[in-house]
C-alpha positions in Angstrom: 186.8 51.4 36.6 183.3 50.5 37.5 184.1 46.8 36.5 186.9 46.6 38.6 185.0 47.5 41.6 182.0 45.3 41.1 185.0 42.4 40.7 186.4 43.4 44.4 182.5 43.5 45.5 181.9 40.0 44.0 184.8 38.4 45.8 183.7 40.0 49.1 180.4 38.9 49.0 181.5 35.1 47.7 184.9 34.7 50.5 183.1 36.9 53.2 185.4 36.6 56.3 187.3 33.9 54.9 189.3 36.8 53.3 190.9 37.6 56.8 192.4 33.7 56.4 195.1 35.0 54.0 197.8 36.6 55.4 198.6 37.6 51.8 195.4 39.1 51.1 195.7 41.5 54.1 198.2 42.8 53.4 197.1 43.4 49.7 193.8 45.0 50.8 195.4 46.9 53.3 197.9 48.4 51.5 196.7 48.9 47.7 192.7 48.5 47.4 192.2 50.6 50.3 194.7 53.1 48.7 192.5 52.5 45.5 188.8 52.9 47.5 190.3 55.8 48.7 191.4 57.5 45.1 188.1 56.2 43.8 185.9 58.7 46.6 187.4 61.3 44.8 185.2 60.3 41.3 182.0 62.4 40.6 181.2 59.0 38.8 177.9 57.9 41.5 177.7 54.9 40.2 181.2 54.3 40.9 181.3 55.8 44.2 178.2 53.5 45.6 180.9 51.1 44.3 183.4 52.2 46.1 181.2 52.6 49.5 179.3 49.2 49.1 183.2 47.9 49.6 184.2 49.8 51.9 180.6 48.2 53.7 181.9 44.7 52.7 185.8 45.4 53.9 183.7 46.0 57.6 182.1 42.9 57.3 184.6 40.7 56.2 188.3 42.0 57.7 187.5 44.8 60.9 189.7 43.2 62.8 192.1 43.4 60.2 192.2 47.1 59.1 191.2 49.6 61.9 193.7 52.3 61.1 191.5 51.7 57.2 188.3 52.3 58.6 188.9 55.1 60.5 190.6 56.5 57.5 187.5 56.0 55.4 184.3 57.1 58.1 186.9 60.5 58.3 187.8 61.0 54.5 185.1 59.9 52.6 182.3 59.3 54.8 182.6 63.0 56.5 184.9 64.5 54.2 181.9 64.2 51.1 179.3 64.8 54.3 180.4 67.9 54.9 181.9 69.5 51.6 180.0 72.1 50.3 181.2 71.1 46.6 179.7 68.0 47.1 176.8 67.1 45.3 173.6 66.3 46.5 174.0 62.4 45.2 177.4 61.8 46.6 175.8 63.2 49.8 172.7 61.0 49.6 175.1 57.9 49.1 177.2 58.8 52.0 174.1 59.0 53.9 172.8 56.0 52.7 176.1 54.2 53.2 176.0 55.3 57.4 172.9 54.3 57.3 173.3 50.8 56.3 176.8 50.3 59.1 174.4 51.6 61.8 172.1 48.6 60.6 174.7 46.2 62.7 173.9 46.7 66.1 177.9 46.3 67.4 179.3 49.1 65.2 178.1 51.5 67.3 179.2 50.6 70.7 182.8 48.5 68.5 183.4 52.4 66.9 183.1 54.0 70.7 185.2 51.5 72.2 187.6 50.9 69.7 188.2 54.6 68.3 186.9 57.0 71.2 188.5 54.7 74.0 191.7 54.7 72.7 193.8 57.2 73.4 196.1 56.5 70.0 193.1 57.2 67.4 190.3 59.7 66.9 187.1 60.2 68.6 185.6 58.7 65.6 182.0 58.0 67.7 181.9 61.5 68.8 183.0 63.2 65.5 180.0 60.9 63.4 177.2 61.7 65.9 178.2 65.5 65.2 178.1 64.9 61.7 175.6 63.5 61.8 173.7 66.0 64.0 174.6 69.1 61.9 173.4 67.5 58.6 170.0 67.0 60.8 
């Protein structure tokens, strides 16, 4: 599992946004890879969780225009779920917070979250929920 995560990570680091130019590969990412990342996020293995969170960030950087629904699910089902759960360990919560810090280092993320999710009727208020989540754990 860890080796597979490292290989996926290497592919995203190497190819970057060029991955989004291949419709068949985007389809695999939207379906299979995202499903596996959600499964990986339930692990208690901190190394696998760390790699999973890094891949989610790499996805955001490489192909975010193709993954609007999936990124919403990642924030709510991985980041906020782990961060808010009483059963999550300190190490898991630390990894989630580090991942969120990394996302927030992209100055366009906050504006993009608000514009692409909170301003859309069919989406959750992801920016608002994320702000509430961060305020609760502060």
